[in-house]
C-alpha positions in Angstrom: -145.2 16.4 14.1 -148.4 16.5 16.1 -149.3 17.6 19.7 -146.4 17.0 22.0 -143.6 16.7 19.4 -140.5 15.3 21.0 -136.8 14.3 20.7 -135.3 11.5 22.8 -131.5 11.5 23.4 -129.7 8.5 24.8 -126.8 9.4 27.1 -125.3 5.9 27.2 -124.5 5.3 30.9 -126.9 6.5 33.6 -125.8 10.1 34.5 -126.7 13.0 36.7 -128.1 15.7 34.4 -127.7 19.3 35.6 -128.5 21.4 32.6 -129.7 21.1 29.0 -128.8 23.7 26.3 -130.9 23.9 23.2 -130.0 25.8 20.0 -133.0 26.3 17.8 -132.6 26.0 14.0 -133.0 29.2 12.1 -136.2 29.3 10.1 -137.3 32.1 7.8 -140.9 31.1 8.5 -141.9 32.3 12.0 -144.4 29.5 12.6 -141.6 27.2 13.5 -141.0 28.4 17.1 -140.4 26.6 20.4 -142.8 27.9 23.1 -142.5 26.6 26.7 -140.6 23.5 25.7 -140.1 20.8 28.3 -137.0 18.9 29.3 -137.7 15.5 30.8 -135.6 12.5 32.1 -136.3 8.8 32.0 -134.6 5.4 32.3 -137.2 3.6 30.3 -136.1 2.6 26.8 -138.3 4.0 23.9 -138.4 0.4 22.7 -140.4 -0.5 25.8 -142.5 2.7 26.2 -142.7 5.8 24.1 -142.6 8.9 26.3 -145.9 10.8 26.6 -146.3 14.4 27.6 -145.7 14.9 31.4 -145.4 11.1 31.9 -141.7 11.3 32.9 -139.5 13.1 35.5 -139.5 16.8 34.8 -136.0 18.3 34.5 -137.3 21.8 33.8 -139.3 23.9 31.3 -138.2 26.9 29.3 -140.6 29.8 30.2 -141.6 31.4 26.9 -140.8 31.5 23.2 -137.3 30.7 21.8 -136.2 33.1 19.1 -135.0 31.4 15.8 -131.3 30.7 15.8 -130.7 31.3 19.5 -129.4 29.1 22.3 -131.3 28.7 25.6 -130.6 26.8 28.7 -132.9 24.8 31.1 -131.5 24.0 34.5 -132.6 20.7 36.0 -134.2 20.6 39.4 -131.7 19.8 42.2 -131.4 16.4 43.8 -132.7 14.3 40.8 -131.4 10.7 40.5 -129.3 9.7 37.5 -131.0 9.0 34.1 -130.2 7.4 30.8 -132.5 9.4 28.4 -133.2 13.1 28.0 -136.5 14.2 26.4 -137.1 17.5 24.7 -140.8 18.0 24.1 -143.2 20.7 23.0 -146.4 20.8 25.0 -148.3 22.3 22.0 -148.4 21.2 18.4 -145.4 22.1 16.3 -142.1 20.9 14.9 -139.1 20.0 16.9 -136.1 20.7 14.6 -133.0 21.3 16.8 -129.7 22.5 15.5 -127.9 21.3 18.6 -128.7 19.9 22.1 -126.1 19.8 24.8 -126.5 17.9 28.0 -124.3 19.1 30.9 -123.6 16.4 33.5 -121.8 17.5 36.7 -119.7 20.0 34.8 -119.1 17.9 31.7 -120.6 18.8 28.4 -121.8 16.1 26.1 -123.0 17.0 22.6 -125.8 14.6 21.6 -127.2 16.1 18.4 
């Protein structure tokens, strides 16, 4: 994928997102790394408008590089309204190949990928 590679996850109902956990897929080739990935939130369907980099509510950003095959967590900012879609996006060019993404909603874990 090109600059700003992203994944969009539909939660179903509108929910209060508190944290997003991301498990990176293990690659032998080290070029496939996640660096400073962003977690965003929106209620706009991708059928209406494709999310563009920083043009959505920011949940949080992972500060740094994610080692292959590890799980990292991004805590959402406090006092955000409920949302229907979670966006995981790279601010730089790269590939977004997640092994698993978990969205925690007020103490409930929902596996989406």
